[in-house]
N, C-alpha and C positions, 0 to 999 in steps of 0.2 A: 448172704443173708445175715445178715447183722440182727443179733437177737439184744432186745432192751428188758435191760435187768434191773429188777425193782429195789432200790435203796431201801425204803420200810422195809417188806419181803426177808430182803437177805438179813434185818439189822433181826427184825426177830425172831431169823434162827439161832441167832447165836443164846446160848442159853451162858448165864457169869452164878461160876455157887463160889458160896462164900472163898472155899478155899483156893478157887482163883483169883480172887480180886484183890486177899492175903499175898500170892504168890505176886502180882504187877506188882501191886507195890512194890512188894520188897523190891525185885528190879527198877523201879523207879526210882526209887530209894535209894539205894545201892549205884546205883549210875549216876543217881545229886552226888552222894559224897565222891566218889570218885574220879569223876572227873575232872574238881578239883584240886585234889589230890595229886592224881594222873598231868593238868598243868603242872603245878609244882614240881615236879619227878622233874620232870622234861627241862624249867630253867633250868632247875640247876645242874644237871648234866651240863649245858648246855653253859652253866658259869665255868662249872668244872677244868669244862676242855680249854676258853679262854685264859681259865687260869694256872693253867696246865702251858698252854702253849706258851703266857707269861714270864712262866719257871724258865721252857728253853732257851726263849734268848736272853733274859740275865746270865742264862746259865756261858749261854757261847761271848754273852760282851764282858761278862766275869772271864774266860778264855783265853779274852781276845786283851785285852787290862794287862794282864800276866802273862802276855805273850811278851807284851813293849817293856812290862818291869822288866821280863830274863833280858829283852837286846838292851835296855837302859843300861842294864851292869856291864856291859863288855864296851870295853873305852876304846873299841874302839872303833862303835857305834856313834857311841862320846865323843868320842874327834870327828869324827863325820859329822854328828852333827852343829857342832861348832863353827865347824866349817863352811858349813853349805847356807848356815843360818844365820849364826853372827856375825860370816868373814873373819876369822878367829886366821890367824896364820901361825907356822911353827916360821921363829927367828932365822934370819937371815935369807927364808920367800919373800919374792916380790910376788904382789898378785895385780892381775890387772881386770879393773872391769868394765867391765863391754855396754854401753848402753845403746839398746836394739832401738832403732832411728829407720829401722828401715819403717815405710810408705808397706802398709796391709794388702794394696793392691799388687806390691812386687812381689812380695812370697811368694814360691810357688804350688801352686793349687793339689789337695786331697786328690788324688788319685781315684778315680772305680775302681772296683773290684776286679781281675786280671778274670775273666771268663775261660769255661772248659774246651771249651768248640773252638778249633777254626774258620778261621773268617780269612775271604779272600778279599781283599781291597781291590776293585774292578777300575785298573789305570792301562794307559800301554805309555809304558819307561822309553821306547823309541819318539816317540814326534817331542815328549821332551829334552831327552841332548840331544836333539839335534835343538834343539828349541836355546837351552844354553851355550850347546858349542857357539853359532851362531849368533846369541848377544854379547858371547866374549870375546868371539871376532872380530864384532862391529863394538865392541866398546872406543869407544876415545877413553877412560881413562884405561893407567893399569893399574893392576895391584901387585905390591909393593908385598914380597917374601925376607922373610929372615930366616 
């Protein structure tokens, strides 16, 4: 059974004193002041986090560049880079440059990953062996082996 509530009757039952009005206005004023401040605080925390991430990336780049600089201080690395990049050779060495003129279709294709499960190919080897023997025995040309 639904009971109807008269809004006027409900609102007339609310009594506001001056103290209640002052406290309510202070709560509203506090919310009005704090909400933008809280938004600014959250925005600044996000910017700080982004800058800290940027600093970490920069430090990683600095570390990588220092390692690269240390490698370039090694005479063996310099020699290797000169040989690979600039094709420098030591006196008396003979260098052969091979032009890779193979057709890309003739290059071996990459194989798929090897599975962990054992699979059995459904084939019967006996008829295949008999076909091979009969075709070899009935062939008109002989294969020369050396």
